[in-house]
N, C-alpha and C positions, 0 to 999 in steps of 0.2 A: 549611625547604624549600626555601633555595637560590634564590629569586627564580621558584619555578615559577606554572604558571599551570592556572586548571580550564576544561575546554569540555566544556560539556555538550549533549549532544546529542541530539533526541527526534525523534519516527516522524512525529507529528502535531503541528497545531498547539493543541490543547487541551492537549495533553503540554505543550510551549514556556507554555503561560499561567502553569501551577502553578507554573514554576519563579518567573518574574517576578512572579506575588502574593508568594512565600516572597521575593523578594529586596527585597521593597516593605517586606512585614512588616519584616526586618533595619532596614534603614533607617529605618522609624519604631523601634522600639527602641533607636535609637540606634547601632548598627552599624556601624560606617564601612567601606562593600565598593564598590568599583566595577568595576560591570557593563555589560556590555553586551548589546542584547536584539536579536535579528536578528526578525525575522517576514518576511512571503516578502517578496521584491520588487516583487511586483505591490501586495501592502498597504501598502506603503509607498512606492510612485509617487506624487510629486504629479502629474503627469499623468495620469494614471487618475483622481487622486481629479477632476479640474478636465472630464478629458472622457469622457464617458460610454462611448461608444464603444471604449474600451479595458477598462472595467470587461465588456466583452462576449467580450471573447477567452480563448482557451482559456488556461493558464497557460504552456503549450509555443508556441504563438504569443506571446504575451505575451513571452516570453523572447528569441524572435526577433526580434519589434519592437524593443524595447530594445537588441540586439547591434546591431544593424541602425544604430540614431538613436546608437550611441555609436561605429561605423566611420564613419560618415558616410556612409553607402550610400546612394543615388540622391539626393544632393544633399539628406539629411533631420539634424537633429543636436534634439537636447535640450539644449534651454536649461538646466535645473536641473544637468543634468551637467558640462557647460560652468561652470560657477559656479561646481563642487565643485573640478572638478582637472583638469587642463592634460595634453597627453600623457605618457604613459610613469607617470601616474600620481603626480602631484607636483600636492599640496592647494596650492589657493588659501590666499592670507591671509585672506578671509573665512569660506571655512570651518575652519580652524584654530582665527578667533578663536570662533567660535562651539561649537566640539569642548570646545574649553578650558572655555570657560561652563558647558556641562552637564557635563562632566567634575567640576566645582566643587560641583557640587549630589550629587555619589555618583551611585545609581545610579536613570537617568532610563529610563522607559516607553518603549516606541517610541511608544505615542501624545505623551508628550510630548514626542520628540526627533522625532516627525512635523509635530506643532504651530508647532514652533520651527523647523524648516527650512522650513515654507510662509511663516512671515513673511519668512524671511530670502532668500526663493527658493534654494533650496539642497535638493541630492536627501539626503533620507533614508537612504536606503541606503549613500550612500557615506560620509556623516557616522558612520553608525554604524561604519562601517568604522573610521573615524578615534576614535571611541570606544574600539573596541575593543583597539586598539594599546595603550591604555594600561590596558586593564581586570585584573582578575583574577580577574572570571568572563565567560565571555563564552558564552551559550546561542544555540543555533542548531539549524535540522535534519542530519541524519545527513547528510543531501550537503554541507554544508562539508567532512568528510571523506572520503567515498568517491568523489565526482565531483572528476577530479584539475582541468578548468578554474576550478570554485568553490573548490576547496581553493587552488590556487594565487591567485584571486584575493579570497579572504578572508583566509584563515591567514598569507598571507604580508604581505599588508597590515598584518595584527591581530599580525603583529611573533609570532605564535606559533611556538614554534618544536617539533615533536614530542617533541627529546628534553629537553625540560625543561617540558612541559606535560602533567597529568594530564586524562584525556577519560574522562566516564561517557557509556555507551550507554543508555539509560533504554527500559525497554520492549523490551529483546533479543532477548526469543523469537520476535519480526518482523525481527530484521535478515537471517536468511540469504533469505527469502522477499523481502522488500527489495529486496535488492541485486540480485539476479536480477530481480525487474520495472522496475531502475530502468536494468537495462544489457539490457531487451527494448523489443521493439519492432512496433506490428501498425499495417499500412493496410488501410481497406477500398475497394473496388468503386466504393463512394459519392464518398470521398474523390477516387481517381482520375479519376471521369468529373467533378467540379466542376474537376479539375485544369484538364481538356481545356476544358472551356467559359471557364473563367475565360483561360484562354492562346488560344483562339482570340477572344473578345470583346478582348481586349487587344493583340492582331496581335504574338502572340510567335513568334520564327521558326519558319519553316516544321520545320527539325528538329527542334527544342523536342517541337514539339507533336507529332510522329508516332512522339517517344520515350515520350510522356505517352501515347498512344492506341495505341502498342504494349502500354506496363505493364498499362492496363485488360484487354486485351482474353486476353493472356497470363495476368491474373489470374483473369479470369471463365471460360478452360477448366480451371487446376489448379484454381480452386473448384467446376468439372462433376468432375474428376476425383476429387478428395475428397467429395462425396458420391455420388456412385455407389460408391467403394470405402470408407470409413470411416462414410459417412451423415451427417446435421447434425449441427452442432457440436462436429465430430471433426475433430484435424486432423490431416492427410497429411506424411508428413514430403516433404519438396522438395531434390534437391540444387542449393544454388546459385547454383555456375556454370553449369550447365547453362540454369538460369534467363536469367542474363544473355547467355548466345551466344545464348536464344532471342528475347529481348527485343532484341539488336543488329541480328540478325537482320530482325525486325518492322520495325524504325526504320530496315531500310534503311541501315546504319551498315556500315561496312566490317570492324568488329570490337570487343574488345573495349577499348580502349586508345582507339577514337572515341569509345564507350559514355561512358567513365568521364570523356571532356570535356568531352562534350555534357551528361552530371549537373553537373559544377561548372557548365557556364551555367547549368542550370538552377536553381540557387540566386542565381545574380547576379538573372535575369528573375522569378524570385519578390521578390527586394527589390522589384523595380520596377515589379510589380503591387498589391504592397502600396503605395509610397507613391500608386499611379495611383490605388487605392480610397479611401485615406485623404482625396485631395483629391478626392473625389466627396462624403465626408462619410460614406462611410460603415464598420464597421470596419477596419482596418489587417491583418486576416488577408490567408494567402497560402495556397489552395492546391496552388500549384505549388511555395514551397516546402517544404509537409510532403513532399507526393513525392522531391522533391533529399533531406531528411537524408533520410529513408524509403532511399531508391537509394542512398546514401553510406555507412548502415548495411550495407546486404544487399553493395555491391563489400568492404568490410572486412571481413565476415564471408566471403565468398569467397574469399579471397583469404589469410586466414590463422585462419579460424573452429577448424577441428580436430572436434573434439570437445567442445569447451565451448562451442557454441553448436547449434543446430538451427535450423533453416527450413522452414518451413511455407505451407500453402494449409487450407481450411475454405469451410465455406457456413454462416451462420448459418439458426436454425431460422425465425424470420419473417422471408420474404420471399425473395428470390435474393442475395442480399447476400454478396460472396467476401470474403476476408479473406486475405493475406498477411500471417507475421508470422516474425519473428527472436529466437528464444528461447533468453537467456545461460542454462547448465546450470549452470558453475561458478562459485557466488558468489567461492571465494575467490579469483579472478583479482582482484576487484577492494575486497576485504576486508579484505585483509592490512594494510593500511592501520594498521589497528588496531594491528600489534606496534611502530609507528615512535616510538608515545608511550612517555613514561617508563615510564606505568602507565596501563591501562586498565579500567575498570568497565565489564562489561555486565551485568545488574540487570534481574530481573524479577521478579514473583510467582511463573511458571509454568518456571522451568527446570531442566524435571525430565530433560534428556538430555545434560548436560555434555559428554561426549565428542564429542556429535554437531556441539554446536556448534564444538569443538574446531577438528576438521577440516573439516566443512565449509567453515567460515569462514579456514582456514589459518593459524588462531593455533596460536606459541610455545608447543608444552606445557609445555614446559621451564619456562616464566615463568608457567603456569597452573596458579592455586589458585582450589578451591572451596566455596562456603559455602554452607550450605541452611540455613535458619532454621527452626525450627517455627512451626506455624500460628497466626496472632496471634488468635483466635478463639476462643469455645467449640465443643468440638468437640459436644455438646452439640445445639446449635442447628441442624449440621447432620446431612442423613440425605444418604448416598449410598446407590442402589437400584439394580440390574440386574433386566431384566424378561426373565426366561431365554426367553421365548414369543416375542420378539423379534429381528431382525434386520435387517442391511440388506445383508447376502454379496451378491454379485455373480452367484455361481450358485445363489442361490435367489428373484431377484426372478421376481416373476409377479404379475399382477394377484388370482391371491388370496393372496399374501403382504401387498402390499398394503393388503387387505381387509381382512387378518385385524389387521396393523398399525393404523389408521385405527381399529379397534373399540376395541381398547385404548387409543391415545390419547384416543377421544371420552369412554371409561368416568374416565380420570384426570382429563380437564378437566371431568367433569360432576362429578367428587366433590369435586374441591378450589376451594376460597373465596380468589382472591384472583388478582394479575398473573401474567401465567404467560408465558414464553420456551419456542417451538419450536423448534427447528433441527433441519434434514436436512443430506445431508455434500452435495448439490448441489441445485442449482435442479430438477431432472429429479425429483429424487424427491420435494422439494418440490410440483412439481405433483401426482403419484402422490396423496399423503397428503391435500392441503388441497381434492383434488377429491372424497373420502372422506367431510368431515368436514361434520356439521350441527352449527353453536353456534350458541346462543342469546347469543353474547358479543361483544364489542367486538374485531375480527378487523385485526390491520395483516397485510399480506404484503407480504415485503419483494422489490422489485423492483431489477431490477442500477442502476437510477438512483437508489434509493430515498434520502432523507438521516436523517443522527443525528436531526436534530431535529426527524422527522415523527416518527421512533417514538418519542422519548424523551414528544413531546404526544401521544401517543396514549397511552401507559404514565399516564401522569400525569391524562389524562384521564377515567378509570373506573379503582374498584377490581377489577373483572372481568374489563379488559385482555388479548388474547390477542394475543400479537407472536411470527409465525413468518417463522424466515429460516433464511440460509444458513449453516453451520459455517464458518468461514474468512474470512467476507464483513465490511462493515463493521458492521453488527450485533452483530455477536460477540468482535471484538479493540479492549480499549484505549478504551471508551464506559464509561461509567459511566450505568446505571439508576438515580437517586439524585433523593430530590425535594427542595425547595429546600434542608432542613434537612441533606442530603445522608447523609439516610438511605437503604440501599437499597428500592426499591420490588418484589422483584418475589420472591413465593411460592415460585415451582416454574420450576425449570429442567429440561424436557426433551429428550434428544440422542437424535432416531428413527435407530438404524444407529449405525457407527462412522464419523469423519470420515475415512478412508482416500483419498489422492489417488488420480484416474480413472486408470484402466489405461486410458491411449491412448498413442498413437506417442511424444510428447514425455517422458511419464512413464518409459517403456521407455528410450529414449534417456539418460533422466538415470539410470537402473538403471544400464546398460552402461557409461556414464564411472564413476559409484561402484565396479564392479565391478571397472576397470583400479587406482582410486586406492585402493579403502578391502580390496576383496577380501571375506575372510568377514565384512564388518560393511555389506558393499553393502545388502542387504534393510534391514537395520536403518533408513538413515540414508534408504532409498530412500522407506520405506515407513511403518516402526512410530513412528518418531520423529513424520514429520510430524501421523499422525495422534493422538499424546500432546499436542501443541503444540497444534493444535485441540481438541479436549474437555476441555485444562485453561483453556482464552480462555474455549471456551460455559461452564465451570463457572464461570470466576470471574467471570459478570455478577451471581450470587447473592448472595453475603455484600459486603456492602459495608463493614460495622459490625462494631462486638462485640456490637450490641442485635440485628442482624439474624436473623431465622430461617428455613431454607427447605429446601427438597430437590432436590438431581441425580437426577435419574429417565433411567438410562442403556438405551434400548431395543434391545437386542444383546446374546445369549448368551454373546459370545465376551470382553465385559469383564470375562465373571468366570472364564476359563481362567488357569493359570497361569501362561502366556509372554506372555499379557497383564499381568497382575496382577504380576508381578514390578519390571516395567518403575514403575507408578505409584511416588508416595511413599510413606513407610511413615504417614502419617494417613489416607492413602487406603485403603491395604492393611486395616487394621485395621479402620475406617469401614463396607466394603461389605460392603451382601449383597444377595443375590440370592433375587430370589422368583419361581415361575413360576405361583406362585397370583397373579391380577388382586386378589383379595379381600385375599390378604394383602397385599399392597404396598401396597392402601389404606388397611388400618389399620399399617400403619407410619406413611404418612406423617400418620394422623389422631393416634399419637401424639406427633408435634411439634407441633399442636397446628392442624395444617392442619382447616377442616372437612373432616367425611368424609359424604357422604350414598352409601349403599347403591345401586350405578347399575345398572340396567335389567337392561346386556350382563354384570354379572356374574352 
């Protein structure tokens, strides 16, 4: 190994906890393994544990609050941080002694590190960095590799040199979308209005108040343009430099240079507001700071984003709240760090399109190797069925189509006993289907704010529970719907239609970028590969172990066409059965052992 070390990167907290449990089991089995396991900075913060107000902050607000304390902005400081490290990140003797003591135990779990730091009044996050500097295994989120600021703060402190480090990216099917989301941002007129009110209340300079008020007015107008041009919940592309010029004019500034200067002042003003709110005993959030951060990103994109970013405006369906947004289109701009490691392993149960990941993530093709493992569970326990009488194809959408789809779905749900998860390609289609269903079974309908634990509790609470969710949402990816013993809860997963990306202006901008970058593969990467990835994740909620049994039903005739089937794994191509007759489809479910009752609609 030549002194090589292992960096394990996960998308979610639950995935990181899996590795934490495995490290602990190895230690209990007598395997000496030095490891450092990071949780989020907010979860590891002693101040957040002691001050309930900090728990109310969004994670981004917390990070800004923490950064302000470390820099001593607005004359505020963190006593735990300063007891742990000095300027330039020089660990204190007290912190070094605690890290050495913890390291001798082997692999300490995050909670154990936290408790030791609480007793010593030291920052648990910074102490974990010290532990990482001597650990063979370091576990954390994708951000430790992807975000330059975090990479510099954590990996360099941990002495993890990419050239001698092996990196594992778990659940890597989600990596392209994760990167894009990580470097994208959105700001609502609700937040802008609160920023104006906040600035007025705390007597911010008049010039800054006018910048915030101008931003609000511009966003409202662009939102109205979006609503009139493309409709609600639809993005309308905006030329970023034009919006900045309009904002400078609204704020009565001399030009872009003065606007950029004012945005810098807004950031400092946001920290002042944060300190004043904290002094009042309120959560130290700041809408002024939030607007400043968004405007800084917008200025950066306007100055050199080119085709790799798109700016947009839209109006939400509920109410008249408008949003301005910045969308990262080119994941490779931020993910090529994967190439810097001695070796990187991208793994998932559903990496069905290797060329897509290589190209879209900007991986070094000459170093890339692909290994596909056979399906690990008995295939006789799983059925893959296509309903040829259904579709979600855009050109065929109509009330009559949704009537027919809901009728067939109703018949399937009435004929099968057991827990069922039904997914639709979008919230729009979810609303169309849900409005037409008449179920006498417990039903959980995913909302944008739904939590995984709520859905899991619903499924565990009834043998006939039904979950209605959105493909690509938090209830369809990276979540185990299992009982306390780890057995799969679901008997049936239904995909209503195929989960192709929505054809809006942002997706079309992505397709244009891909046509320039990938030529003939552009449509494959913009439309087909994301659909396959999402479908694979939906289907993956069904079978979680060798004893599980169930069926995947795809209610879209396009899934049976050759140009779609050849993109599927071999076991899917061999097992997939297409049925136009509803009665025949239900017979297939009955053969699998799911209860079959002749439905009235059949």
